[in-house]
C-alpha positions in Angstrom: 91.0 97.6 124.0 90.2 94.2 125.6 90.7 90.8 124.1 87.6 89.8 122.2 86.6 93.5 121.8 85.2 93.7 118.3 84.1 97.3 118.3 87.0 98.6 116.3 86.6 99.1 112.6 88.8 100.4 109.8 87.8 103.9 108.6 87.7 103.3 104.9 87.2 107.0 104.1 90.4 108.0 106.0 92.4 105.1 104.5 91.2 106.0 101.0 92.0 109.7 101.6 95.5 108.7 102.8 96.2 106.3 99.9 94.8 108.4 97.1 95.3 111.9 98.5 93.7 115.0 97.1 92.5 114.3 93.5 92.6 118.0 92.8 96.3 118.4 93.7 98.6 118.2 90.7 102.2 118.6 90.1 103.7 120.1 87.1 106.4 119.3 84.5 108.2 122.0 82.5 109.4 121.3 79.0 111.9 123.8 77.5 112.5 123.6 73.7 115.3 125.7 72.2 116.0 126.1 68.5 119.4 127.2 67.3 120.6 128.5 64.0 124.1 128.5 62.6 125.7 132.0 62.5 128.2 132.0 59.6 129.9 135.2 60.7 130.5 133.9 64.3 131.0 130.4 63.1 128.8 129.0 65.9 125.3 128.0 66.8 123.2 130.8 68.4 119.8 130.6 70.0 116.9 131.3 67.7 113.7 130.6 69.6 112.9 129.3 73.1 109.5 127.8 74.1 108.6 126.9 77.6 105.7 124.6 78.2 104.3 123.7 81.6 102.2 120.6 81.8 100.0 119.8 84.8 100.0 116.1 85.6 98.2 114.0 88.2 100.2 110.8 88.2 100.9 109.8 91.8 101.0 106.1 91.0 104.3 105.5 92.8 103.3 107.4 95.9 99.8 105.7 96.0 101.4 102.3 95.6 103.7 102.9 98.6 100.8 104.2 100.7 98.6 101.2 99.7 101.4 98.8 100.5 101.9 100.4 103.9 98.3 100.2 104.9 98.1 96.6 103.6 101.2 95.7 105.7 99.6 97.4 108.8 96.4 95.4 108.3 98.5 92.2 108.0 100.3 93.0 111.2 97.0 93.5 113.1 95.7 90.3 111.6 98.7 88.4 113.1 97.8 89.5 116.7 96.7 86.5 118.7 96.7 88.0 122.2 96.4 91.7 122.8 98.3 91.3 126.1 101.3 89.7 124.4 101.7 92.1 121.4 105.1 92.6 120.1 106.6 96.2 120.0 105.8 96.3 116.2 102.2 95.2 116.7 101.7 97.8 119.5 103.2 100.6 117.4 101.0 99.6 114.4 97.8 99.5 116.5 98.7 102.9 118.1 99.6 104.4 114.8 96.3 103.3 113.1 94.3 104.6 116.0 96.2 107.9 116.2 95.7 108.6 112.6 92.1 107.5 112.9 92.5 104.7 110.3 90.7 102.5 112.9 88.1 103.7 115.2 85.7 102.4 117.8 82.3 101.7 116.1 80.6 102.6 119.4 82.0 106.1 119.3 81.1 106.4 115.6 77.4 105.5 116.3 77.2 108.1 119.0 78.3 111.0 116.7 
């Protein structure tokens, strides 16, 4: 990429997919409820019933927030680049990472597809 080259764009679809993930993917929580009764003969509590309930949840708020913050930080790092020939190590890694994961792409290549 040359200085002044404006053919790079952010791939919003890839970034959104990374941040929000698969909306159909769910994790589960298991709730176990046990009821006990008092056994007078044994003089102790004994299990009476046990109910296991599995609940599918889709709350990935924490993960999505972290991913969003990461992408926002990467964009801020790219925005701070003044001279492509004098990039810091962090700026170079950020640019290479975003290109490698196809979060940014060359619009010229995109138009040829």
